[in-house]
N, C-alpha and C positions, 0 to 999 in steps of 0.2 A: 658667506658672511656680505653685509649689504655694502652699498656704495658711500661713499663719504657723503655727508650733509650737503657741501658744497656742488658735487658733481649732481646729486640728487637733484637740487633746486634748478640746475640748468637743463636737465634732460628728462625729468619727470614728467609722466603723462598726467594731465588733470582729467582724471575719469571722474565724472560726476555721477551722483546717485542714479540719475535717469538712464545714463548710458551703461551702467552696470545692469540695471534692471533690463535694459533692452538685451543685453547681452546674455543674462541669466533666462529670459523668457524665450530667445532664440535657442539655447541649450534643451530647455525643457521640452520642446517640439521634436527633439530628436530622439528616435526609437533606439531598443537595442539593436537592430539592424543597420541602423544609419552609420556610415563611415566615420570612423574615428579619427582625428587629427593624424597626418604621418608623425608629426614629432613625438607623440608618445607611443608609437607601435613598439618600439623595444622595451619601454615600461611594460605595455600591456602583455607583451610575451614572456616576460619574467614574471610577472605578477599572476598569469594564468598557471604557470608551473606549481605555484603554491597554492592558488585561489582559484580552482577551476570555476566556481560559480559567482566570481564578483561582479558587482555593478560596474560593468565599463563604462556605461553612459555617464555615471556620477564622476568618474576621471576625465572623460571628455569635457564636460561642463567645466570642472575645476581648472584643467588647462586653459580653456578659451577665457575665463576670467581672469586667468593669471597673466597670459600673454597680453590681453588687452589691457590691463593694469599696467604692466611693466613695459609697454610699447614705448620706444624711443630711448629708454635707458640703456646704459651700456655699463660693463666692468671694465675693472683698471686694465684687463688684457684687451680692450677694445670689443669684445664679444657683445652680442645682444645680452641684456641681463637674464633673459627667460632661459638661457642655457643653464645658469646655477640652479633654480628650482628644478629644472628637468634633471640635472646631474644629481641633485641631492635625492629626489624621487627614485632615481634608477638604482642608488645605493640601497634605499630601503626595500625595493621590490626584489631586489638580489637577496636580501638578507631574510625575505619572507614576510615583510609587514603586511598589516591587513589593509584594507581598501580605505578605511577612515584615515589611518596614518597616512597613506599615500596622497590624498586629498588636502590634508592638512599641510603636507608637505610642499605639495605645488603652489599653496596659498601663504607659505609660512613667513613670505617678506614683504606682502601686499599691505597689510596694516603699518607696516614700520616704513616702507619706502614710497608708498603711493597714496591717492586720496581715498582709497578704499577703507571704510571704518570696520570695527569688531562687530558692530550691530548689522552691517550689511553681510558680512560674512555668516553670521549667525541665521540671518534671515534666509539666505540662499543655499547655505549648506548645512544648517542645525547648530544646536549649542555644542555638541561634542567637538564639532570640527573648530569651532570658535574657541573652545577652551585651549586647544592644542595649540593654535595660532597664537593666543595670547600668551601662552606659557613661554614661547620661545622668542617672542617680540623684545627688542631691547628697550629699556628706559632710556630717554632722551639725556644726554649731556648739559642741555640747557636747564634742565631740571634738576639734576643732581650733580652735576660738576664731575671732580674727579672719582666721586664715589660711585658713578652710574655702573661701571662694570662690576664692582662687587654687589651692588644692589640688584644687577641684572640677574647675576647667578643666584642670589639670594631668593628673588622671584620664581626664577626656573626649579630651584629645589622644592620649593613649597608646592610648586605647581606638579613636580614629579610625585610628590608624597601622595597626592590623589590620583595621577595618571602617569606611569612610568613612561608612557610614550613621548611625553614632552622631552625628557631627557635622550630618548633613542634618536629624535627628529633633530635635537641640537648636535650630537655627536655626528650625524650623517652631514649635517651643515658644515661642521667644523672639519670634517675629512675632506670635503670639496675644496672648502678654502685653503686647506693646506696643501692639495695638490696644485692648486694655481698660485701659492705663496710666492712664487719667484717673481711676479708681477707688482708686488708690494714693495715699498721702500725698505733699505736695510733695517733701520730702527724699528719699524712695523713689524718687519719678519722675525726679529728677535723677541720682541714683546709678545707678540701672538704664539710662537714657538714656546716660549716659558710658560704662558698661561695652559696653554695645551698639555706640555709636559706635568706641570703641576696640579691641574684640576680635572682636564678632560679626559687623559689618559687614565688616571686612577677611576674616575667614574665609570670609563668603558669597562675596566677590568672588574668592577663591582657588580656591574650589570651581566658581566660573562661574555661579552661581544669582543671574542677574540681576535677575529678576522679585522675588524675595525681598529681594534687596540694595537695590532701588530703593525698595520700599515702607518698609522699616527706617529707610533715610535720611531720608525724608519725615517719618516719626512722630518719629524724634530731632530733626529739624529743628525740628518745631513744637514738641516739648517744652523744648528748650534755647533756642530763640530764637524766642519766639511772635509777637513784633512783626515780625521780618524774614519770617517765615513766612507771615504774614496780608498783608503787602505784597506780596510775590510771588506768593500766592496771588490777591490782587486783579487783578493784571497778566494771569495766566493766564485768569482769568474773564472781563476784558474782552475779551481776544483770542477766547476761544471764543464770545463773542457776537457777534462780527462775522463775515460772509460771508467765505468763503475768498478770501484776495486773491492768494495766490501758491502755497502748496505743492501744492494739490489741482489748479489748472491745470496746474501744471508736472508732477505725477504723471500726468493725464491724458494729456498731450502725450508723456511718456515711453513710456506703454504703447502708444500709437499708434505710435511710432517702433519700438519692439521686436517689435509684430506685423507691420509692413511688412518687416522685415528677418528675420523667422521664428523670433525668439528667443521660446520660450515663458516667461513672466513674470509674475510677480503684484508689481504697484507699488503700495505703501500709504504713507500719511502716518503716520509714527511720532512721536506727540507726546512731548516732554521731560517728565520728571516735575519735580516743584516745586524739587528740590535743584539738578538739572540747569540748569533756567531760571536759578535764582539765581546758579549760577558765572558763566552767559553774562551776567546783569546786571553781576556785580563786574566781568568783564573789559571790558564796556563803559563803565561809568562810570569806571573808573580810566584809560582812554585817551581822549585828546581827539581828536574829529573834525576836519575840514578848518575848521570855524568856531572852533576851539579849545576849544570847550564839551565837557563828557562827553557821550558817544553814548546814545541810547535804545535800547531793545529792537526789533528790526525783525522782520517776521512770519516770516521765516526763522529766528529764534532759539527759535522755540517748537517746532519739531519738525524731524524729518529723514526723508528718502525711504528707505524699506526695498524692496528688489528681491530678491525670493526666486525662484530659478529651479532647475530640475532637476539640471543636472551642473555640475562644476567647469569645464568649458570654457565653459559658458554665462556665467559670472560674467566672464570675460574679454571675451567677445562683448559683454555690456552694456557693460563699461567701455571698450570701442572706440567703441561708439555714443554714450556719453555724451561723451567726449573729441572725437568727431568732429563732433557737433551743437553743444555748448556748450563754452565756453571753460574748460578747467581750472586751478586754481589751483596755481601751484608750489609744491611742498613739502606738499601737503596729500594726496597719494596714499599710501595705506599699505596692503602686502600683507600680511594676516594670515592668507592661505591657504598661502602658500609657508612663512610663518614664524609658525605659530599663538602665540598668547601663553601664559603659562606656565598660565593656567587653562582650557587647551584652547580658548579662543575662536578662531574663524576667520570672517573676513569681508574683503571689499575696501572700504577707505574711500577716498572721493574728495570733492571740493568742486568746483563748477562754477559760473561766473558767468552769470548770465541778461542777455539784452539790456537789462534795465531796470537793470543794476548790482547786483543783489541777488545773494548768494551761497548756495548751497543745498548742505547736505551729503547724500550719497548712500552707503547701506551695499548691498553686495551679496553674497549668500550664498546656499548651496544651502537645501533644507528640512531636510536633516540638520543642517547647520551652525547653522541657525536654531534647531533643538530644543536643540541643545548650547548655544547663546549665551545662550537663554533659562533653561534648566534645568540647566545644567553637568553635574555627575557624575550627577545623577539620571537624565538623558537616556540614559546609557550602562548603566544596567540594574543588576542585581546583580553586584557584582564577584567574588563567588564562585561564580557560575554560568559556567562556561566552555563557550560553545557551539561546535559542529563549525564553523561559519564563521569562528571566532578565536580558536583554541586557545592562543595567546599572550596574549591580553588579560589583564592584570593591574590591580590597583586604581588609578585614573588619578591619584588624588590623592596617592599614596605618594610619586612621585618629586618632586625639587625641595625647594621650600619646607616640606614636612612632614617630609621625612626629615632636614633640617637641624635643623627645630625639636625633632624628637624628639633628635636628638644631644645637643644643647646642654642640654636640659632636665634631662639626667641629671647634668649637673655643677652644677646650681643647687639643691642641698636647701632652701636658704632660700627661703620663699613670698614674701617682699617682692623679693628679687633676681630670683625667677622672674618675676613679675607684670610689674615695668618692663623686663625684658628681653624678655617677649612683647609688651607693648604697643609696643615700640620695633621689634622685627622685624616686627610687623604694620603700623606707621605708613606704610608705602609700598607700594601696591598693584601696583607695576611691578617686573619682573625682567628682567636682561639675562643674555646669554649670552656668555661668552669661552672662547677655545680656546687650548690650550696649544701651544706649537710641536712637542709630541711628538702633537698631535692630540686630546687630552683635553678634553672637554667641562665646563665649569664653570658653573654657574648659580647666579647671584648677586643680592641684591636691587638696584635701582637705587641709585647712590651709593655702592657698595662700591669699596674701595681695593685695591691692590696686596698690602696686608697682608692683607685678608679673604680674598683668591685664594689666597696662600700657606698660610694657614690650614685653607683648603678642600682643600688638597692633603694636608693632614696636621698634626698639631700639631708634630711634629718639624721639617718644612718649614717652618713658621711661625717657631719659635724659631730656625732658623738662616739665616732669609733675611735678606740684607744689600743687595739691590737687585733690580731688575726691569727687562726689556726689554718694551715694548709696540709692537706694530708695528714692530720693528727697532731701535727707539730706546730708548736708557737713559733711565729715568725715576726719579723719586723714588718710595719705598714709600708716600707720601701720594698719589700720582696716582689720580684717580677714574677707574675703567674704564668704557668705552662698550660698547654692544651690538654683538658682532662683534669685538671686539679679540683680537689675538693675542699671547699673554702668556708670557713666560718667568722664573720666579722664580730668582735667583741666591742660592745659598747658600753659607755656610760649610762646609768638610769636616768640621771639628772641631766635637764636640759641646760639649766644655768651652770652647771660646773662643767660644760663641755664645750668645744670648738675646736676648729683646726688650727693647726701651727704653721707658720710661714715656710719652715723647711719642707712641709709637704710639696710644696710646689716644684722642688727640684726632682720629685720622682713622679710625678701623675703624668699622664698619657692622652688622657681623654679631654677634650675641651669643657665638657660638661663639668667634671670635677676641678678643672683649673677655675672656671669662671665662678664656681660657688665657693671655693675657697677665697679666692680673690674678692669677691662680693661681701663673704663674711668678716674677711680681715679689715676690708675699708668700713664696714658698719661698726667693727669693735677694735678703734685703734687701740694700740699698747699703752698702758698707763703705769706708772710704778706706784706700787701698794702704799696706802696711807694708813698711818697708826689709828685703830679705831674706827676706820672708814670701810675698810674692804669688806665684802659679802662673804659669808662662808659658804663652803659648798654644802648642798643639801646632803644629808646623811640619810642612809635607808632607815626604814621603820623600825624602831627601837634603839635608834642610835641618839644619845646625846647632841645637842647642838655642837658644833665645833668652836662656836664662841667669838672672839675677837680675833681678825686677821692682823697680827702684830708679832713682834719678835716675842717667842714663848717662853724665853729666858731672860732673867735679869741678873745684872752683876754688882751688889752692893758697893755703893761709893763710886761708880763707873757710870754715870748717866750720859746718854747719848751716843756711847761706843758700839761697834757693830760686832754682833754676837752671832756665831753661826755653830750650827750643830754639825758634828763631824759625820761624815759617810762610812768612817769604818766602823763604827759601833752603833750608829743611827739611834741615839737616845730617845726616849718615849716617856712623858708622865706615867708613873712617878719614880722613874730611874733615879739612884743617886748620882750627882753630878760632880765632875772637876773641870776647871778651866784652865787654859794656858794663853799668855799673850804672846801673839804671833806678829808678823811683820805688818807693820800700818796701823798699829794700835788695836787692832781686832781680839776677840777673844774666840778661841776655838772650844767648844764645849764637848766633853767626852763623859763617857760612863766612867765611873770610877775605877772599875776594874779593866780598862781598855789597855792593851798593851802599848799601842801608840802613844797614849796618854803618858804612859810610865816612860817610853823613851824621850818624850818631849822634856819631861822632869830631869831625866838624866842628863839631858843636853843642857840644864840650866835655865830652861824656860821658868818664867815666874807663873806659880799657881795661883789661882781665884777660885772663889766659891760661890758659883752661880746658884741660881734656884729658879724654879718654875715660877711662871705666871699664871695663876689660876683662870682657867677658861680661854687662854691663849692658845692659839696655833700659827704655823707658819703660813705664808702666802700660798705655797704649793703643797701645803699638808705634810705630815711627818712620813718620813721615808723609813720603811723596816723592811728587814729580811726574814723570811719564814721559811722553814723547812717542815716537808711532809713525808712521811716514811710510810711506804703502803706494799702490800702484795702487787706483784706486776700483774697488769692485765690489760686488753685492748681499751682504748680510749680514756685511758686514766688521764693522760695530760689534757684531753678535752673536756673531762669533767670538773678536773680541779680548776682549770681556767675559767669555766663558765660559773663555777660556785663564787670565785673570786669576784668577779665581773657582776654578780647578781648584788654583791653587796656595795655596788657604787664605789669599788676601789680600782685605780688604775694600775696595771702592770707595768713595772719600767723595766725589768729584765728577768730572764727565768733560764733555769738550767735544770737538765735532768742528767743523773749520773749512771753509768751502765748498769744494768741489773746485775745482782749477786744472790744467787740463791734463791731465785724468784721473788726477790725483795728489790725495790728501789728507792731512791731518794731524789725528790724534787725540791729545788730551791727557788724562792719568788723574792724579788724585790719590788715592793708595792708602795704607794703613797696613799696614807689616811687621811681622810678629810677631819678626823679627830681622834685622839689618843685612845677614847672609849670604844671606837670601832675595832680595835684590834682582837679583844677577848670574842666578839661576836664574829668577825670574820675568821678566826681560827676554830670556832665552833661549827661553822659552815664547811669549812674544809675538812673537819674530822667527819662531817656526816657523809662525807663522799665515800662511795663502797669500796673497800679494800684498803682504806687511810686508817692506820692503827696509832699514829704518832704525828702530832704537830707541834712544833717549838720554834721558839725565837733563839737562833745560836748565839752563844755568849761568846765575848772575845777573848776569854782565858786561854793561855797557852794549854797544850796537852792534847790527847786523844780522848774520844769517847768510847767508851766501851759497848759498842753495838754491834750487830752482825751485819750491818750494812756496809760500813767502812769508817776510815778516820773522820772524827769530826771534833765539836768542841761542846763543853757543857753549857745546855740551855738555861737560860734566866727564866725565858718564858716556857711554858711547857702544858700540852693538853695531850692526856691518854684517856683512853675510855671516852666518859662522857665528863669527866672532871676538868676544871680549869685552874692552873695553878699560876698565879703571878707572883715572883718573889721580889724582882725589882731590888736586889740585893748586892752588895759588894762584899767579899770575903765571907765573914760569919754574920753580918748585919741583918737585921730582921727585916722581914716583909710582911704582905698580906696576901689572902688568896681568894679567889672566887670558886665556888663550887657550881658545876653545872648541873 
């Protein structure tokens, strides 16, 4: 973290371009055998362990430039400011970062806090180093005011999209600042710790840098919850003072077992850090034990066993020995080798019960997996250096979460909206993978709904979605997706008739979906339908126009009254109608054979004789229930819902009855853009393989004589290739359509 502007003005060294040039020329005279500055010897030693052929002279040049630039500046602790870039660079060297990253780290505060310009850095050290330095340079509060922090993070994230090392340097910078946070004012400590908790720690998790994330979590915990931190720390200290009671003996026993079976492996006890122990403590105290009292921490709660092997096959050999010699716990095995986490993490996780009843967690991974698990993207090297062994490798942080983040941030010019969306997006560190029925892979945050998936497939797809199938079953758009779900998004064919509903905002998880819905709702404010003015839903090819969007029924002698089509019998032209006056002076319109209407008449409601208005339709279309009877087969539900969607018809509800004698009945409640759509929709459903009957259930009491189960006599029906439309009550005559 840089010093405050006021302190910087008092102590900043005014390094001119000429003096920088002299420092650079002096550094250029140094050869590979010239002694390096003593201050960077620990960095050089750590760097050589990972990169024996590194250009150490370049590190010396970078240090001399940084030291000259920051000379005279001090930190809040009173130390020379140069100690900060040195400490940040040491963190990165220990992680195994490349030389270019270390050079940029030494210089990362020069442009922000000294007279050195970005052009000078590019001239002396190249455009790659300059890009990294620029990526982590804060924006001035003078220019951005209260939005400076949000816009700085936006700038860093965009730069990270091109080079992940920008965020790696920022994380190391924040770690050293958190190590010295005690020198800050209390209010600043709280603010910085909360930003670290909400943004930087989730980013460290997504980049897979676990060693850095764990230390940040502990410092944030100590800053925001000092009493709980002290209590948990005391428990850990008490455990450390006791001789090993469980984990080390078990590790020794497992080592002997693996040696006997010829599996080369290193078994160590991996202690949990403070926040991890605290999470276990909360879990223990919230669950009652056999005696009904909260449970205490057990020796196995303070650590896990880590088994490191050479080859992938050895991981599964170790797993076999574990599950053969000890009792595995059901549901505790997780294979992150076959299915790595979104942050590149790979390991086998299992838990076994010992003869004493204790449960021990075990992690199994190869040496390379261990490097990536500890150091994340840093362990994969420079993403811009493509080696001959892996010419296809690209920046590992760009797919998935970062790509989604970079997409939606472009749609949020407002800093406050961006900041709230960013913290929301980073609030969950798990990601799920869903697959469309066409085979497309979708990466979504845990808790994402079908609406989130629809918008991930494209904004237009999201706006036009009207339903979804998950694992072959029709579900509500609010349904939360699980890892591995197979998904199909059902959409309206017409763009004009589509659009998101405001209630979708209640179950969207991704900022991209939320922003797209909010933008559409702002551009399409809700308006009350006006007679003769509303636009009809475009119908599929061959469907007559829905006509005027006005009340489709009129009651002679009652102009201006409210007329409602009942949901119990869903009348559609040319059904014969009857109406009843209800509370408020409205008229409820039923089909003449509707039993609910008969009950209203028996209750003394005054009947009226409504009639259809030619060419008119309700604002939201005619609601109709259809039943399809078919021979049961796989994907029948998927094919039927696809046939309905293809006709531009919205599905309101669906029900599938249990199969009986290889036959099944599906019921769908749909909204028709026009009454003339109904026979075309029924024909389309009948064309689905296995469907032998499609009908509109009538409201009459009684049972339908069919092999599927109890039902009611249809007033619309399609059998074979014929369409019969009776629209009658009792023995009244109707007319029919022949397919």
